[in-house]
N, CA, C and O atoms as CSV, one atom per row, in Angstrom:
chain,resi,resn,atom,element,x,y,z
A,1,MET,N,N,0.841,-1.188,0.000
A,1,MET,CA,C,0.000,0.000,0.000
A,1,MET,C,C,0.882,1.245,0.000
A,1,MET,O,O,1.887,1.307,0.709
A,2,SER,N,N,0.508,2.200,-0.774
A,2,SER,CA,C,1.261,3.445,-0.898
A,2,SER,C,C,1.000,4.358,0.299
A,2,SER,O,O,-0.127,4.426,0.790
A,3,PRO,N,N,2.034,5.063,0.775
A,3,PRO,CA,C,1.829,5.983,1.906
A,3,PRO,C,C,1.217,7.318,1.480
A,3,PRO,O,O,0.939,8.167,2.328
A,4,ARG,N,N,1.006,7.511,0.188
A,4,ARG,CA,C,0.527,8.809,-0.292
A,4,ARG,C,C,-0.832,9.223,0.262
A,4,ARG,O,O,-0.980,10.377,0.664
A,5,PRO,N,N,-1.839,8.338,0.305
A,5,PRO,CA,C,-3.114,8.780,0.887
A,5,PRO,C,C,-2.984,9.183,2.361
A,5,PRO,O,O,-3.612,10.145,2.802
A,6,PHE,N,N,-2.173,8.449,3.111
A,6,PHE,CA,C,-1.953,8.783,4.516
A,6,PHE,C,C,-1.257,10.133,4.646
A,6,PHE,O,O,-1.654,10.960,5.467
A,7,PHE,N,N,-0.213,10.364,3.834
A,7,PHE,CA,C,0.498,11.642,3.867
A,7,PHE,C,C,-0.418,12.781,3.436
A,7,PHE,O,O,-0.358,13.873,4.001
A,8,SER,N,N,-1.258,12.538,2.446
A,8,SER,CA,C,-2.197,13.567,1.996
A,8,SER,C,C,-3.160,13.950,3.112
A,8,SER,O,O,-3.469,15.127,3.294
A,9,LEU,N,N,-3.630,12.964,3.852
A,9,LEU,CA,C,-4.529,13.234,4.975
A,9,LEU,C,C,-3.827,14.049,6.056
A,9,LEU,O,O,-4.416,14.975,6.613
A,10,ILE,N,N,-2.574,13.714,6.357
A,10,ILE,CA,C,-1.822,14.465,7.370
A,10,ILE,C,C,-1.606,15.908,6.919
A,10,ILE,O,O,-1.757,16.833,7.717
A,11,VAL,N,N,-1.254,16.108,5.651
A,11,VAL,CA,C,-1.056,17.463,5.136
A,11,VAL,C,C,-2.361,18.248,5.203
A,11,VAL,O,O,-2.357,19.424,5.568
A,12,PHE,N,N,-3.474,17.612,4.857
A,12,PHE,CA,C,-4.773,18.279,4.922
A,12,PHE,C,C,-5.112,18.691,6.351
A,12,PHE,O,O,-5.538,19.822,6.582
A,13,ILE,N,N,-4.931,17.801,7.296
A,13,ILE,CA,C,-5.237,18.102,8.699
A,13,ILE,C,C,-4.311,19.198,9.228
A,13,ILE,O,O,-4.756,20.107,9.929
A,14,CYS,N,N,-3.039,19.112,8.894
A,14,CYS,CA,C,-2.068,20.095,9.390
A,14,CYS,C,C,-2.254,21.468,8.759
A,14,CYS,O,O,-1.744,22.457,9.286
A,15,SER,N,N,-2.964,21.551,7.653
A,15,SER,CA,C,-3.162,22.854,7.017
A,15,SER,C,C,-4.018,23.786,7.868
A,15,SER,O,O,-4.083,24.986,7.605
A,16,PHE,N,N,-4.668,23.238,8.882
A,16,PHE,CA,C,-5.461,24.067,9.781
A,16,PHE,C,C,-4.632,24.642,10.927
A,16,PHE,O,O,-5.146,25.443,11.707
A,17,ILE,N,N,-3.381,24.257,11.046
A,17,ILE,CA,C,-2.482,24.756,12.079
A,17,ILE,C,C,-1.369,25.515,11.358
A,17,ILE,O,O,-0.470,24.875,10.813
A,18,PRO,N,N,-1.388,26.851,11.330
A,18,PRO,CA,C,-0.541,27.630,10.428
A,18,PRO,C,C,0.964,27.331,10.460
A,18,PRO,O,O,1.524,26.983,9.421
A,19,ILE,N,N,1.625,27.450,11.582
A,19,ILE,CA,C,3.079,27.294,11.610
A,19,ILE,C,C,3.468,25.827,11.526
A,19,ILE,O,O,4.373,25.460,10.777
A,20,LEU,N,N,2.794,25.003,12.283
A,20,LEU,CA,C,3.082,23.577,12.274
A,20,LEU,C,C,2.836,22.977,10.895
A,20,LEU,O,O,3.521,22.043,10.478
A,21,ASP,N,N,1.849,23.527,10.196
A,21,ASP,CA,C,1.536,23.061,8.850
A,21,ASP,C,C,2.733,23.176,7.927
A,21,ASP,O,O,3.035,22.241,7.184
A,22,LEU,N,N,3.410,24.296,7.963
A,22,LEU,CA,C,4.550,24.514,7.076
A,22,LEU,C,C,5.629,23.466,7.293
A,22,LEU,O,O,6.161,22.911,6.331
A,23,PHE,N,N,5.951,23.195,8.540
A,23,PHE,CA,C,7.025,22.246,8.828
A,23,PHE,C,C,6.612,20.795,8.577
A,23,PHE,O,O,7.352,20.041,7.945
A,24,LEU,N,N,5.440,20.404,9.067
A,24,LEU,CA,C,5.026,19.012,8.914
A,24,LEU,C,C,4.733,18.650,7.466
A,24,LEU,O,O,5.170,17.604,6.986
A,25,SER,N,N,3.999,19.507,6.768
A,25,SER,CA,C,3.690,19.180,5.377
A,25,SER,C,C,4.951,19.210,4.524
A,25,SER,O,O,5.094,18.392,3.616
A,26,SER,N,N,5.863,20.131,4.796
A,26,SER,CA,C,7.119,20.174,4.047
A,26,SER,C,C,7.965,18.943,4.318
A,26,SER,O,O,8.606,18.409,3.412
A,27,LEU,N,N,7.967,18.498,5.556
A,27,LEU,CA,C,8.713,17.287,5.903
A,27,LEU,C,C,8.162,16.079,5.162
A,27,LEU,O,O,8.920,15.273,4.622
A,28,LEU,N,N,6.837,15.958,5.137
A,28,LEU,CA,C,6.222,14.834,4.436
A,28,LEU,C,C,6.480,14.905,2.931
A,28,LEU,O,O,6.742,13.884,2.296
A,29,ILE,N,N,6.408,16.091,2.369
A,29,ILE,CA,C,6.692,16.255,0.942
A,29,ILE,C,C,8.125,15.855,0.646
A,29,ILE,O,O,8.391,15.186,-0.352
A,30,CYS,N,N,9.053,16.261,1.507
A,30,CYS,CA,C,10.462,15.918,1.293
A,30,CYS,C,C,10.722,14.421,1.471
A,30,CYS,O,O,11.568,13.857,0.777
A,31,ILE,N,N,10.015,13.782,2.380
A,31,ILE,CA,C,10.165,12.331,2.547
A,31,ILE,C,C,9.714,11.611,1.278
A,31,ILE,O,O,10.392,10.703,0.798
A,32,LEU,N,N,8.563,12.024,0.739
A,32,LEU,CA,C,8.105,11.413,-0.509
A,32,LEU,C,C,9.071,11.712,-1.649
A,32,LEU,O,O,9.335,10.846,-2.483
A,33,GLY,N,N,9.596,12.931,-1.687
A,33,GLY,CA,C,10.575,13.276,-2.721
A,33,GLY,C,C,11.838,12.460,-2.611
A,33,GLY,O,O,12.422,12.077,-3.625
A,34,LEU,N,N,12.272,12.185,-1.392
A,34,LEU,CA,C,13.471,11.373,-1.180
A,34,LEU,C,C,13.241,9.938,-1.655
A,34,LEU,O,O,14.133,9.312,-2.228
A,35,GLN,N,N,12.045,9.433,-1.411
A,35,GLN,CA,C,11.724,8.065,-1.842
A,35,GLN,C,C,11.641,7.951,-3.358
A,35,GLN,O,O,12.044,6.936,-3.928
A,36,THR,N,N,11.125,8.974,-4.008
A,36,THR,CA,C,10.882,8.860,-5.446
A,36,THR,C,C,12.009,9.408,-6.305
A,36,THR,O,O,12.279,8.866,-7.376
A,37,GLY,N,N,12.683,10.483,-5.855
A,37,GLY,CA,C,13.661,11.105,-6.738
A,37,GLY,C,C,15.021,11.361,-6.135
A,37,GLY,O,O,15.902,11.890,-6.813
A,38,GLY,N,N,15.215,11.005,-4.894
A,38,GLY,CA,C,16.507,11.195,-4.264
A,38,GLY,C,C,16.711,12.595,-3.718
A,38,GLY,O,O,15.786,13.404,-3.654
A,39,PHE,N,N,17.955,12.857,-3.325
A,39,PHE,CA,C,18.291,14.115,-2.660
A,39,PHE,C,C,18.115,15.319,-3.577
A,39,PHE,O,O,17.737,16.395,-3.113
A,40,ALA,N,N,18.383,15.155,-4.869
A,40,ALA,CA,C,18.225,16.275,-5.808
A,40,ALA,C,C,16.782,16.755,-5.846
A,40,ALA,O,O,16.527,17.959,-5.884
A,41,LEU,N,N,15.836,15.819,-5.835
A,41,LEU,CA,C,14.424,16.197,-5.819
A,41,LEU,C,C,14.050,16.866,-4.504
A,41,LEU,O,O,13.258,17.808,-4.498
A,42,VAL,N,N,14.602,16.398,-3.399
A,42,VAL,CA,C,14.328,17.018,-2.096
A,42,VAL,C,C,14.797,18.469,-2.103
A,42,VAL,O,O,14.100,19.347,-1.595
A,43,LEU,N,N,15.958,18.725,-2.668
A,43,LEU,CA,C,16.471,20.099,-2.756
A,43,LEU,C,C,15.552,20.973,-3.605
A,43,LEU,O,O,15.250,22.105,-3.228
A,44,LYS,N,N,15.110,20.457,-4.742
A,44,LYS,CA,C,14.197,21.214,-5.609
A,44,LYS,C,C,12.870,21.490,-4.895
A,44,LYS,O,O,12.339,22.599,-4.966
A,45,LEU,N,N,12.347,20.484,-4.214
A,45,LEU,CA,C,11.095,20.655,-3.485
A,45,LEU,C,C,11.229,21.673,-2.361
A,45,LEU,O,O,10.326,22.478,-2.135
A,46,THR,N,N,12.349,21.636,-1.663
A,46,THR,CA,C,12.588,22.591,-0.581
A,46,THR,C,C,12.630,24.017,-1.121
A,46,THR,O,O,12.028,24.919,-0.539
A,47,LEU,N,N,13.333,24.223,-2.220
A,47,LEU,CA,C,13.390,25.561,-2.833
A,47,LEU,C,C,12.013,26.010,-3.316
A,47,LEU,O,O,11.659,27.183,-3.193
A,48,PHE,N,N,11.242,25.077,-3.865
A,48,PHE,CA,C,9.896,25.388,-4.327
A,48,PHE,C,C,8.996,25.786,-3.153
A,48,PHE,O,O,8.235,26.748,-3.255
A,49,ILE,N,N,9.080,25.060,-2.057
A,49,ILE,CA,C,8.273,25.364,-0.866
A,49,ILE,C,C,8.659,26.723,-0.294
A,49,ILE,O,O,7.792,27.506,0.092
A,50,ILE,N,N,9.956,27.003,-0.239
A,50,ILE,CA,C,10.415,28.304,0.255
A,50,ILE,C,C,9.905,29.423,-0.647
A,50,ILE,O,O,9.470,30.467,-0.161
A,51,GLY,N,N,9.961,29.206,-1.955
A,51,GLY,CA,C,9.468,30.216,-2.901
A,51,GLY,C,C,7.987,30.488,-2.723
A,51,GLY,O,O,7.560,31.643,-2.712
A,52,ILE,N,N,7.201,29.429,-2.585
A,52,ILE,CA,C,5.759,29.598,-2.373
A,52,ILE,C,C,5.487,30.344,-1.073
A,52,ILE,O,O,4.633,31.229,-1.026
A,53,HIS,N,N,6.214,29.987,-0.022
A,53,HIS,CA,C,6.008,30.647,1.271
A,53,HIS,C,C,6.376,32.133,1.197
A,53,HIS,O,O,5.679,32.972,1.768
A,54,LEU,N,N,7.449,32.456,0.507
A,54,LEU,CA,C,7.852,33.862,0.374
A,54,LEU,C,C,6.822,34.667,-0.412
A,54,LEU,O,O,6.503,35.797,-0.041
A,55,VAL,N,N,6.301,34.095,-1.494
A,55,VAL,CA,C,5.276,34.794,-2.282
A,55,VAL,C,C,4.026,35.007,-1.439
A,55,VAL,O,O,3.425,36.081,-1.467
A,56,GLU,N,N,3.641,33.982,-0.693
A,56,GLU,CA,C,2.457,34.108,0.155
A,56,GLU,C,C,2.662,35.156,1.244
A,56,GLU,O,O,1.785,35.985,1.484
A,57,SER,N,N,3.813,35.119,1.898
A,57,SER,CA,C,4.051,36.002,3.040
A,57,SER,C,C,4.264,37.452,2.649
A,57,SER,O,O,3.762,38.358,3.313
A,58,TYR,N,N,5.010,37.676,1.570
A,58,TYR,CA,C,5.406,39.041,1.238
A,58,TYR,C,C,4.638,39.662,0.082
A,58,TYR,O,O,4.858,40.830,-0.240
A,59,LEU,N,N,3.740,38.906,-0.553
A,59,LEU,CA,C,2.960,39.478,-1.637
A,59,LEU,C,C,1.461,39.284,-1.421
A,59,LEU,O,O,0.707,40.257,-1.382
A,60,LEU,N,N,1.032,38.044,-1.282
A,60,LEU,CA,C,-0.407,37.783,-1.194
A,60,LEU,C,C,-1.029,38.279,0.105
A,60,LEU,O,O,-2.053,38.962,0.071
A,61,ASN,N,N,-0.433,37.951,1.251
A,61,ASN,CA,C,-1.012,38.384,2.532
A,61,ASN,C,C,-1.113,39.903,2.644
A,61,ASN,O,O,-2.173,40.398,3.027
A,62,PRO,N,N,-0.055,40.677,2.326
A,62,PRO,CA,C,-0.217,42.138,2.384
A,62,PRO,C,C,-1.253,42.672,1.396
A,62,PRO,O,O,-1.959,43.631,1.706
A,63,LYS,N,N,-1.354,42.063,0.205
A,63,LYS,CA,C,-2.364,42.514,-0.756
A,63,LYS,C,C,-3.772,42.266,-0.225
A,63,LYS,O,O,-4.639,43.133,-0.333
A,64,ILE,N,N,-3.997,41.102,0.339
A,64,ILE,CA,C,-5.326,40.780,0.870
A,64,ILE,C,C,-5.642,41.654,2.070
A,64,ILE,O,O,-6.739,42.203,2.166
A,65,MET,N,N,-4.689,41.789,2.988
A,65,MET,CA,C,-4.919,42.626,4.176
A,65,MET,C,C,-5.110,44.085,3.784
A,65,MET,O,O,-5.945,44.776,4.367
A,66,GLY,N,N,-4.348,44.562,2.807
A,66,GLY,CA,C,-4.498,45.935,2.332
A,66,GLY,C,C,-5.861,46.172,1.702
A,66,GLY,O,O,-6.466,47.224,1.904
A,67,ALA,N,N,-6.342,45.205,0.947
A,67,ALA,CA,C,-7.665,45.350,0.333
A,67,ALA,C,C,-8.759,45.382,1.395
A,67,ALA,O,O,-9.709,46.157,1.284
A,68,VAL,N,N,-8.632,44.550,2.414
A,68,VAL,CA,C,-9.640,44.512,3.476
A,68,VAL,C,C,-9.603,45.800,4.297
A,68,VAL,O,O,-10.649,46.344,4.650
A,69,MET,N,N,-8.395,46.289,4.600
A,69,MET,CA,C,-8.255,47.480,5.441
A,69,MET,C,C,-8.273,48.783,4.630
A,69,MET,O,O,-8.233,49.875,5.196
A,70,LYS,N,N,-8.333,48.655,3.301
A,70,LYS,CA,C,-8.391,49.797,2.386
A,70,LYS,C,C,-7.160,50.694,2.500
A,70,LYS,O,O,-7.275,51.920,2.501
A,71,ILE,N,N,-5.973,50.071,2.598
A,71,ILE,CA,C,-4.717,50.806,2.524
A,71,ILE,C,C,-3.808,50.088,1.528
A,71,ILE,O,O,-4.049,48.933,1.175
A,72,HIS,N,N,-2.775,50.773,1.085
A,72,HIS,CA,C,-1.872,50.217,0.083
A,72,HIS,C,C,-1.139,49.006,0.651
A,72,HIS,O,O,-0.771,48.985,1.826
A,73,PHE,N,N,-0.933,47.998,-0.195
A,73,PHE,CA,C,-0.317,46.760,0.296
A,73,PHE,C,C,1.119,46.969,0.752
A,73,PHE,O,O,1.594,46.232,1.616
A,74,LEU,N,N,1.830,47.959,0.195
A,74,LEU,CA,C,3.190,48.236,0.666
A,74,LEU,C,C,3.181,48.771,2.094
A,74,LEU,O,O,4.093,48.492,2.872
A,75,ALA,N,N,2.144,49.544,2.439
A,75,ALA,CA,C,2.022,50.034,3.817
A,75,ALA,C,C,1.813,48.858,4.772
A,75,ALA,O,O,2.379,48.837,5.865
A,76,VAL,N,N,1.007,47.889,4.364
A,76,VAL,CA,C,0.784,46.700,5.194
A,76,VAL,C,C,2.085,45.922,5.347
A,76,VAL,O,O,2.413,45.471,6.444
A,77,LEU,N,N,2.824,45.762,4.256
A,77,LEU,CA,C,4.090,45.035,4.303
A,77,LEU,C,C,5.077,45.721,5.236
A,77,LEU,O,O,5.751,45.055,6.022
A,78,ILE,N,N,5.170,47.038,5.159
A,78,ILE,CA,C,6.084,47.786,6.029
A,78,ILE,C,C,5.650,47.660,7.493
A,78,ILE,O,O,6.484,47.466,8.377
A,79,ILE,N,N,4.352,47.770,7.741
A,79,ILE,CA,C,3.843,47.627,9.107
A,79,ILE,C,C,4.164,46.246,9.660
A,79,ILE,O,O,4.588,46.122,10.809
A,80,LEU,N,N,3.964,45.201,8.849
A,80,LEU,CA,C,4.259,43.839,9.295
A,80,LEU,C,C,5.744,43.650,9.584
A,80,LEU,O,O,6.109,43.012,10.572
A,81,LEU,N,N,6.597,44.197,8.733
A,81,LEU,CA,C,8.042,44.061,8.939
A,81,LEU,C,C,8.506,44.808,10.181
A,81,LEU,O,O,9.294,44.281,10.967
A,82,VAL,N,N,8.017,46.043,10.363
A,82,VAL,CA,C,8.402,46.835,11.535
A,82,VAL,C,C,7.876,46.196,12.815
A,82,VAL,O,O,8.601,46.110,13.807
A,83,ALA,N,N,6.625,45.747,12.804
A,83,ALA,CA,C,6.057,45.103,13.990
A,83,ALA,C,C,6.797,43.813,14.321
A,83,ALA,O,O,6.984,43.475,15.490
A,84,GLY,N,N,7.211,43.106,13.293
A,84,GLY,CA,C,7.984,41.880,13.524
A,84,GLY,C,C,9.302,42.154,14.190
A,84,GLY,O,O,9.718,41.407,15.076
A,85,LYS,N,N,9.971,43.219,13.779
A,85,LYS,CA,C,11.264,43.578,14.393
A,85,LYS,C,C,11.089,44.133,15.802
A,85,LYS,O,O,11.872,43.816,16.697
A,86,LEU,N,N,10.057,44.966,16.003
A,86,LEU,CA,C,9.872,45.604,17.300
A,86,LEU,C,C,9.280,44.657,18.348
A,86,LEU,O,O,9.727,44.632,19.494
A,87,PHE,N,N,8.276,43.884,17.946
A,87,PHE,CA,C,7.531,43.083,18.900
A,87,PHE,C,C,7.778,41.586,18.785
A,87,PHE,O,O,7.336,40.819,19.641
A,88,GLY,N,N,8.477,41.161,17.741
A,88,GLY,CA,C,8.795,39.750,17.591
A,88,GLY,C,C,7.654,38.888,17.075
A,88,GLY,O,O,7.695,37.666,17.214
A,89,PHE,N,N,6.643,39.499,16.485
A,89,PHE,CA,C,5.508,38.713,15.945
A,89,PHE,C,C,5.843,38.243,14.555
A,89,PHE,O,O,5.033,37.569,13.919
């Protein structure tokens, strides 16, 4: 039996827990990548996951929050970066 349905279920469940989701689902993706394509595939998958996370964090989230709050998305991005440095969030 393939572990893919089980891993898919774990990734789905973990998607409801924001920070833990990133680590657990990425770990499972890398385990499957290691089984199917070796270390080179794991490296590619890791870079792909990092790229997706960066686009989500620094482009999509500020755009969505800016649209909801009716301010420019760059202002939201700056506020998030400054608050992160000052308050550690």
